[in-house]
C-alpha positions in Angstrom: 151.2 -87.8 101.4 148.1 -85.6 102.2 148.2 -84.1 98.7 148.2 -87.6 97.2 145.0 -88.8 98.9 142.7 -86.1 97.4 144.1 -86.8 93.9 143.6 -90.5 94.4 140.0 -89.9 95.6 139.3 -87.7 92.5 140.6 -90.4 90.3 138.4 -93.0 91.9 135.4 -90.7 91.6 136.1 -90.0 88.0 136.5 -93.7 87.3 133.2 -94.5 89.1 131.4 -91.8 87.1 132.7 -93.2 83.8 131.6 -96.7 84.8 128.1 -95.4 85.7 127.8 -93.7 82.3 129.0 -96.8 80.5 126.5 -99.0 82.3 123.7 -96.5 81.6 124.4 -96.7 77.9 124.4 -100.5 78.0 121.1 -100.6 79.9 119.4 -98.2 77.4 120.0 -100.5 74.5 121.8 -98.1 72.2 125.3 -97.5 71.1 127.1 -94.6 69.4 130.6 -94.0 68.1 132.0 -90.7 69.4 133.1 -88.2 66.9 131.3 -89.9 63.9 127.7 -89.0 64.5 126.9 -92.7 64.1 124.5 -94.5 66.4 122.3 -97.6 66.4 119.6 -98.7 68.8 117.5 -101.9 68.8 113.8 -101.6 69.7 112.8 -103.7 72.7 110.1 -105.6 70.8 110.3 -107.7 67.6 107.3 -109.1 65.7 106.9 -112.7 64.9 105.2 -113.9 61.7 105.4 -117.7 61.7 109.1 -118.0 61.5 111.0 -114.9 60.6 110.8 -111.8 62.8 110.9 -108.1 62.1 113.3 -106.1 64.3 113.2 -102.3 64.3 116.4 -100.4 64.7 116.9 -96.7 64.9 120.1 -95.5 63.1 121.8 -92.2 62.7 124.8 -91.5 60.5 126.2 -89.1 58.1 126.3 -85.4 58.5 129.4 -85.1 60.7 131.5 -87.1 58.3 129.8 -86.5 55.0 128.6 -90.1 54.5 125.8 -91.0 52.1 125.2 -94.7 52.5 125.5 -97.4 55.1 124.0 -100.7 56.1 122.7 -102.3 59.3 123.1 -106.0 60.0 120.9 -107.7 62.6 121.5 -111.1 64.2 119.1 -112.8 66.7 119.6 -115.8 68.8 116.8 -117.4 70.8 117.6 -120.3 73.1 115.1 -123.2 73.6 114.6 -121.8 77.2 113.6 -118.4 75.7 111.2 -119.8 73.1 107.5 -120.4 73.7 107.9 -123.5 71.5 111.0 -124.8 73.4 113.1 -124.8 70.2 116.3 -122.8 69.7 116.4 -120.5 66.7 118.9 -118.0 65.1 119.0 -115.9 62.0 120.2 -112.7 60.5 119.1 -109.9 58.1 120.4 -106.7 56.7 119.1 -103.4 55.2 120.6 -100.4 53.5 120.3 -97.2 55.5 120.1 -93.5 54.7 123.1 -91.6 56.2 121.9 -88.0 56.0 122.5 -87.0 59.6 118.9 -87.6 60.7 117.7 -90.5 62.8 115.8 -93.2 60.8 113.8 -96.3 61.9 114.5 -99.3 59.7 112.7 -102.7 59.8 115.0 -105.6 59.3 113.5 -109.1 58.6 115.6 -111.7 60.4 115.4 -115.2 58.9 115.5 -118.2 58.5 115.1 -118.9 62.2 112.1 -120.7 63.4 111.5 -118.0 66.0 108.6 -118.1 68.5 107.1 -115.9 71.1 109.5 -115.2 74.0 112.8 -113.4 74.5 116.0 -113.4 72.4 119.4 -111.7 72.1 119.7 -109.3 69.2 122.8 -107.6 67.9 122.7 -104.7 65.4 125.8 -103.5 63.6 125.7 -100.2 61.6 128.5 -99.9 59.0 128.8 -96.6 57.2 130.4 -95.5 54.0 133.5 -94.4 55.8 133.7 -97.9 57.4 132.7 -96.5 60.8 131.2 -99.4 62.8 128.9 -99.2 65.8 127.1 -102.2 67.5 124.2 -102.5 69.9 123.2 -105.7 71.7 120.1 -106.2 73.9 117.5 -108.7 74.9 114.3 -108.3 72.9 110.8 -109.6 73.4 109.3 -111.4 70.5 105.5 -111.0 70.2 102.9 -112.1 67.7 102.3 -109.6 64.9 
């Protein structure tokens, strides 16, 4: 019985460590897919231009799995409570990406939503030529451009 307790404690400590790492990844606003070299991260600020917004994402894909192309899709949902105008909005946009193993920043225009200054929930999904898929979700702050 004494031997079982230390093993159980080790298991609990390992589980707690894994949970802390997972929460840290969620809090940082980025996601990666182990073993593929693919990652996507949404910038915390998006820029409003009288309706559509520009969301910047940082992507990395390619060199580990010899990919040459991919795309990133971004959706944004803004509730009426999050909008400075008090009106809910949602929209989406996409952009091709360069999968050469280096990180790249990509601006994605999200439309047709009647977005306004305030907060919103953004989701970015990177899909690579090998059909690897990685997604990041975070709250963004929409500001006037």
